[in-house]
N, C-alpha and C positions, 0 to 999 in steps of 0.2 A: 556734781561732786563724784570723784572717782572712789570706787571701793578700795578699801585697804587690802593689799595683797601681801601676805607674809612672805618673807624670803624662803626659798626652797632649801631644805637641809638634806644633804646627801650623806647617808651613813657609809663611811668608808672604814673597813676593818683595819686593824693594825698591820696585818700581813700585807694587804694591798697597798697601804700607805708606805710600808718599807720597800715594796717592790717598785712603786713609782719613784721613790727616792733613789733606789739603786739605778734605775734606768736613766735618771738625769745626772748620774755621776760622770765625771769627765773620763772618757776612754781614749786612749791614744789612737790617732788616725793611722791609716795604712802607710802613708808616706813617712810618718814619724817612726812607726815600728820598723819599716825598712831601713830608715836612716840609723836607728839605734842598732839594728842587727849588723849593718855594715861596720859601724864603729866597734861593735863587740867582736866581730870576726876579724877585724884588722888588729886588735889588741892582742897581747900575749895571753896564754892560758891563765896565768896567775892573776892578771888584771880582770879577766872575765869572771873568775870565781869570786873575786873581791866585790865586783859590782853587783853580783847576784845576792851577796850577803849584806849589802848596804841597807841599814834599817830605814833610811829615808825614802827609799824607792817603794811605791805602793805594791801590794801583793799582786794586784791584777796586771800591772805593767811588767812585773817580773815574770808572771806566768806567760804572758803573750810573748815576751822577749825570749823566754826559754823555748817555747814551742816553735818560734820562727827559726831560731838557730839550729835546733835539732832537725827540723825539716830540711833545711838547706844542706846541712852536713850529711844527712842520710841519702839525699838524692845525688850528691856529688859523685860517689863511686859508680852509680849506674850510668851517669852521663859519660864518665871517663871510659867505662867498658864499651859503651855504644860507639864512642869515637874510635876506640882501638879496633873494633870489629868491622868498622865501615871500610868498604873497598872502593877504590877509585876506579875510574874508567881505564886507566893505564894498567892497573892490576888485573882487571877483568879481561882486557885485551891480551895481556901476557898469558893468562890462564887459557884463553881460547886458542891462542897460537901454540901453546905447549900441548894441549889436548890433540890438536890436529897433527902436530909433529910426531907425537908418540904413536898415534894411530897409523900414520903413514909409514912409520918405521916398521911396524908389524905387518900391515896389510900389503905393503909393496915389497916384502921380502922375496928374493928370487927363489929360495928353497923353503925347507921346513923351518919356521922360526923356532929359536931355542926357547926352552921353558923359562930361563932366567930373563929373557927379554920381555916376554909377555907378562910374567909375574911382576917385573919391575914397573911396567907401564900401568898395570892395575893398582899396584901399591901407590904409585904417584897420583893416580886418579883418586884413590881413597883419601890421601892427604889433602888434595884440593877440595874434596867434598867436605871434609871436616872444617876447613876454613870457610867454606861457602854457607854451611848450614846456619851458623850463628851470625852471619854478616848481613849487611844491607847495602843497597846501591847508594852511590853518592848522588846527591841532588845536583842538577845542572845549575850553573851559575847564571843569574839573570843579568844580561847586559843592559837592559833598559828597565825603567821603572814601570809600575803598573799603569800609570796615566799615559805614558809614551807609546804603549803597545798598540799597534794598529794592524790591519790585515796585511799591509805591505811589509811592515817590519817583521811580522811573524813568518811570512813567506820567505823573506830574505834570510832570516835566521835559520830556517830549515834547510835552505840551500847551502848555507855556509857551514852547516854542521857536518863534521866528518862522519864517515860510514861506521867507524868503530864505536861511536858514541851510543849506538843502538844496542850494544852488547849489555845485557842485564844479567843479574844473578840467575834468574830462571832459565835464561838461554844457555848459560854455562852448565847448569845442572842437566838440561836436556842433552847437551853435547856429551857430557860424561856418561849418561845413560846409554845413548845411542852408540858411541864409539866403543864402550866396553862390551856391549852386546855384539857389535860387528867383529870384534876380536875373537869372541868365543865361537861364533858361527862361521868364521873363516875356515875353510876346509883343511888347509895344511896345519892348523893349530890343534894340537892334542890337549884336551882339557885334563888337567891334573887336579888332585884334591885341594892343593894350595890355591890354585887359580879359582876353583869353584868357591872356596871359602872367602877369598878376597872379593870376588864378584858379588856374592850374597851380602857381605858386609857393606859394600858400596851401595847397592840398590836399597838396602834397608835404611841406610843413612839418608839417602835421597828420597825415601818413601816412594819408590817406583818398583813394586814387586810384581808387575804384570808379566814379566818374562820368566818367572821362576819355573812354571811347569814345562815350558819349551826348553829351557836350559838344562833342567834335570833329565829330561828325556834325551837331549843331545849328549849329555854326559855319559849315559848308558849305551847309546846306540851309535855314536859317531865313529866312523872308521878310523883306524890307526894309520897315520901317514908313515910311509917308509921310503926314505930317499934312496934312489938307485944310482948307479955309477954314471949313467948317461945324462944325469940331470933331471930326469922325469920322475915326479913323485908318484909312487904307487901307494895304494890304500888296501889295508887288510881289514876284512870284516871282523867285528868283535861280537862276543856273546853278551847280550844285555842282561842275562840272568846270573852272571858270575858274581861272586861275593865282592870282588874289587870294584864293581860298578855301583855299589850301594852308596847312597849319600850318608855322610857322617851324621849321627844323631844331633850333635850341637848345631850343625849347619841347617839340618831339617827343622829343628825347633825355631831357629832364628827366622827362617823363611816363612814358616807357618804363623808365627807371631806378627810378622809384617803384613801377611795377607789378611789376617784377622783385623789388624788396625786399619786396613784400607776399607773395611766394611763391604767387601765383595765376596759374597757367599760362593759363587762359582769359582772364583780364583782360589779361595781357601780350600775348597774340596779338591780342586785340581792339584794344588800343591801337596795335599795329603796323599793323593793317589800316586803322585810322582816320587814320593819319598818313602813312606812307611808301608805302602800297599804293594810294593814290587817284590818279586821273587829274590832279587839280588839282596834286598835288605833282610829278608827272612833267613837266607843262607848265611849272610854276614853275622847276624845275631846268633845263629847256631854255632858258628865257628868261634865267636868271641865269648859266649857265655856257657854253652852246653858242651863244648868239645872236651874240656878238662874233666868235668864230672862224669861224662860218658866214658872217657878213657879209664878213669878210676874204677867205674863199674865193670868194664870189660876185664880189667886186671884183677878183679876181686877173686874169681875162682882159682887161678893159679896161686895167688897169695894165701888163700884159705887152705888149699891142699898142702902147701909147704908148712904152714903153721900146724895143721892137723898132724902131719907126719912127725914134727918135732914133739908135739904133745904126747903122741903114742909111745915115744921112747921113755917117758917119765912115769909110766904105769906098768903094773905087772898083774892086773886083775883079769885082763882079757887079751884076746889075740891082737897083735899090733895092727893088722889090717882092719879088723872090726873097730878098734879104737880110732883109727884114722878116719874111717867113714863116719863114725858118730861125731867126732870133733868137727869134721868138715861140714856135715849137715847142720850142726849147731851154729857155726860161724856164718854160713850162708843164710840160714833162717833169720838170724839177728840182723844181718846186713840188708837183706831184702825187706824185712819189716820196717826197719828205720828209714830206708831209702824210699819206700812207698809212701810212708806217712809224710816225709819231707816233700816229696813230689806233689802230693795232693795239697798240702798246705801252701806250697809255692804257687800252684796254678789256680787255686780257688780263692786266693787272697783278694778281698774287695774293699779294704779300708781306703784305698786311694781313689775309688770310684765316687763320683759326685752325682751326676745326672745320667750318664750313659753307662749301662751295665750290659753284661752278656745275656743273650736270649737262652732259654733252656734248650739243651741238646747240643750246644757247641762243644766240641771235644776239648779236653784239658790241654792237650799239646797246642792246639790252635789258639787257645786263650793266652797261653804264655808267649807264643811267637808274635801274636798280633796285639800285644798289650800297648805298645806305643801308638798303634793306629787307634785303638779305643781311647787312649788318653788324649789324642789330638781331637777326636770328635767330641770328647767331654769338654775340652777347652773351648771348642767352637760353639757348643750349645750354651755354655755359660756366658760367652760373649754376646750371643744373639738373643738370649732370654732375659728375663727380669733379673735385676741385681738382688732384689730382696727375696729371701727364701720363702716368705709368706705368700708370694705370688707365683711360685713355681707351679707349673701345670696349667696356668691360665693364659699362656701365650697362644696367639693365633695369628694367622696371616699366611700368605702364599709361601714365603721363604721358610717359615717355621714348619709348615706341613711338609714341604719338600725335604727339609733336614730330617724330620722324623721318618719319612719314608726311606730316605737314603740310609739311615742307620738300620732300619729294619731289613733292608736288602743285604747289609753286611753282617747280619747275625747279631745285632745289638738292639737294645731297647732304650729309648729316650723317655725319662720320667716313668720308670716302672712303678705302678701304683702301690704294690705291696711293700716297696722299699722307701716310699716317701714318708716324711714326718707326719705322724698322726694316723697312718694307714696300716700299722703293723697288725 
């Protein structure tokens, strides 16, 4: 006789029971949702809104339907833009042919190429680069299916492929970089500021800043071509330290930012040396910023004597000559005191300094002249160090130690302890 076994009772809470009931609820399948979305997208907007508000449709189906439609409509513009920026093999071949044509027109010039010709070629290169940066190569059309491909068919397809089909977007970008550099190093071409700016914009757009130090040095030291009557081009030596040989600050900042983005410390330091550390830039800054105040300072004594002479005519208490001397001494004392305070405030301002500061003992005049150089090293240290301020000073490694030593040799200090947060 078998023993009586009572039936097992499983205690299921109300929440679990509701969950199991929800899981068994009929959800629309993927094919049904896709079919409904196609019907909804094919109907006008008014019909779509009415179908969403229909009370007979379950809330879950309306939610799935709404999610599916919003996803397809949001991804449509991205697909359209991708199709627009896609370049065909014919367009890439035309770009390559045009690049070679422009380069040949400049490099094969019988005499000194005109500035307009070289600048036009660089500008056209820049417009091509803008089209290539956001574009992608066109995929090759498959002539056979995946099951029909064999070794023989693959070999025959490679033999039948034209030579220009191997032209890719990266190859066009390499051609732009190489041909633009060949134009600037071509001896009869005189590099102008507009050419240099266009070239830097082109290489920054293509992310190829490796040639910046050499191009900037060539911009300063390249001999000036001078065509002669007999057709032979003569070259005059130029002074690399003249103010006209300085790189514009906007162009220098653009090149330094591109070098920092390439994560090449040697390239970044070389770019800074070729722009802000030259005598030409220091002289150019003096002419641009200090010439007008210095001219006013030199004209102060004659102006003060003229005013003092006029003031002596309006008094009768002392001799006019003594009154002129006293008035001139007062004007010059006031001017010198205010000018000295302003000069000290201008050269000792450190609100713009973040991690790189001047070492003690650096003259005030040198601090003002080399401020852009210090700012570039400051930008470089922020890019190579930690992004969080709490970790500043904890960096280590060969490149970081080299950067600290390099700043020390230039009269600067990286992460000066007494100026860091919490170390006052």
